[in-house]
N, C-alpha and C positions, 0 to 999 in steps of 0.2 A: 176702303181699304179692296184689294182683291183676295180671297182663300191664301194664294199661293205669297203673296207679299204679307201677311198674317203669320204664316208658318215658318216663314224666313225672321221675320221679327223676333216669334217667341224661340226661336233655336237661336238668335243670338244674344236674348238676353239669359237665357237659361245658361250657357257657360258652362254646362256640364253639372253642374253642383247643385240647382235646384232644378223640380221636377214643373215643368209647365208646359201645358199641354190643352189644344181647343177640342173642344167637343159639342156635337149637335145638342140643342137645347130640348131635347124630350124630355119629359120627367123622367122617364126610366131611366134613362142616363145620367140625369142630374143625380139623382138618389140614390146611383150605384157609386159614386167618384168615389166616396171618401173607403167605403169598404174594399173597392178595388187597388184605390191605393195603398192599403192594407197588404193587401193579397199581394200587390206586387211586390214590394218592402221584404217581404217575408219570402217572398222568391228568389228575387235578389241574394237577397244573404245568403240565402243555400244554394244559389247559383243554379235555379234550375228554370228561367226564365226561358219562352220562346222568343223573344225579339231581345233586342239589344237595348232598349233602357224603360226603366220604369214606366216613362209616361204611355209610349210605346204597348208596354204590358197591359196596363189600365185599357188602355183603347182596345185591345184585343180580349180582354176580360168582360169585359163593359157590352161588348157587342154578341159573345160567345161564340164566336169566329175561331177557329184552328190560326189563319195565318196574318201578319199583319194586313194584305192588302186587302182581304176581304171586310175585314175590322173598319179599317178607314172607308171603305164602303158603306159599312151599315150602320155606323157610329160615329164618323170623323164630322167636320165640321163641313157643310158647305154652302159656296156662293149665296147670297138674298137670302139666307135665312138665319135667325138670332142664332147665339153660340154661346158656349159656357167658355170660360179660361180657367183651369185649373193649378195652382201654383202654392208649393212648398213652403215658400217665402212670402 
């Protein structure tokens, strides 16, 4: 399955109620998933997120980038590489 197909599948499965995001499988990224989720959830409650969803905010926080496009380039899933699925359900 290609990256675009996996991203569409994850979006359709999440339905807006569950955080479901795909990340590159590097140890630095994987070890930061839970802290990034907690921080993104706190930011969502305070309405201070820079992105439109908790999953995208997690990606931004893990990457250390200021915008989501750069975050996807830095820490997002890529074809032909291992990846991690993070879900709250």
